[in-house]
Phi, psi and omega in degrees: 000146183258135179298338178294343180269356182269136180299144181306320182295326179289321177298319178300314181297319179297314181297320177296316180300314181297320179294320180288342178248026186288001177272357184271108178216141177054044181240164172261119191241135171251122177252103184264118186082055192282352176058232182280005174078010185296315180287319177302316180295319180296313182289338180290354177303317181218031175221158171271115187242132171242124184246139178237128181213128182281337185279108184298323181294319178295321179296318181297328184253021187286163171288133182210043177292318180258161185275124173208163182270125179248127176244131173268106185177205184207222186302319181301331181286331176296323183296343180281347182273149180288159176300143175049050183251000179232148175272330185220138171235131176251137176216092190250116179056049182239312191296336177298336185251006184258142179273335186249052186299315182296319179297318180298313181297321178294325176292322176300316180297323181293315186276345179279141173289157176300130184086356181292161187259134172245122180249117180238124171260134184213154175293145174246116188301321181300322178294323178295320178298316178303315181296317181299318184281309188281315186269315190256353180053034181258079184291329180299311181289325177301317178294322177300317179295318180294334180268011175100006179286170181253161179267186179214133175250131187304320185273335190240350177097210185295133175266104179272094184296149173215160182275155180304317184284350176300330180302323180288335177284327181286333175208126180276006181277353185248154171229143180278127176273314179199155173238123183245144176277155180212136182059056178284317184256326188307316186283001175255358183284120184269344178271093186296324184294325183294338180295343179274350182282124185298318180295319177299318179299317180296318179293320179294318179299316179298319180291318179299317179295322183296323184262359187296338180253003180269124188305316185295334178269327177301325185296336181245008178293149182291327178230155169244139174252107182262118180250121184236166171230154177278127183288000000 
């Protein structure tokens, strides 16, 4: 797959994610729900990466410049790994669409080494409300979200929102190291054409990184990046 075929907003999110995970080197990494393999391929530069993805079409068209192991499957495939066999587990934009979230998190705890890193990317409902009101003028859906309703993603279905701290309820083996905001401003940009401008993208990435750790901006970011460690 060619990066030129990737939407600008997705490239921004990937670049932010990689920068926030730039401490991962010479590790054994599990990427659960690896999608098009872009992050797995990037981390495979200097890590041993095993990626799991259920969508056969995405697997067939995945990024594979660097060498990593790709498995077409799901939760059952995690169960095949030995206890404490990974240094890092990635789960990016997956749990919102999963029915067995608690089971999945417990499996992550099992396969992670003590002190190992769990990286979870998740939707932040407040950011979605901001997008509905400011960008899309969809007041009806914004009100539904504020009243406890769920969102919808065209490719993946219902977005079952959950709170950052719910992860700690699903498994007591984890502690949160940091919560970072992602796509705070990008999803409010109404000039679609400017998003293709390389200089604009660089400036937006720099600004997004600058506010990603500031509480007042994290609260309205479209996504949260929750980084935890196994106790």
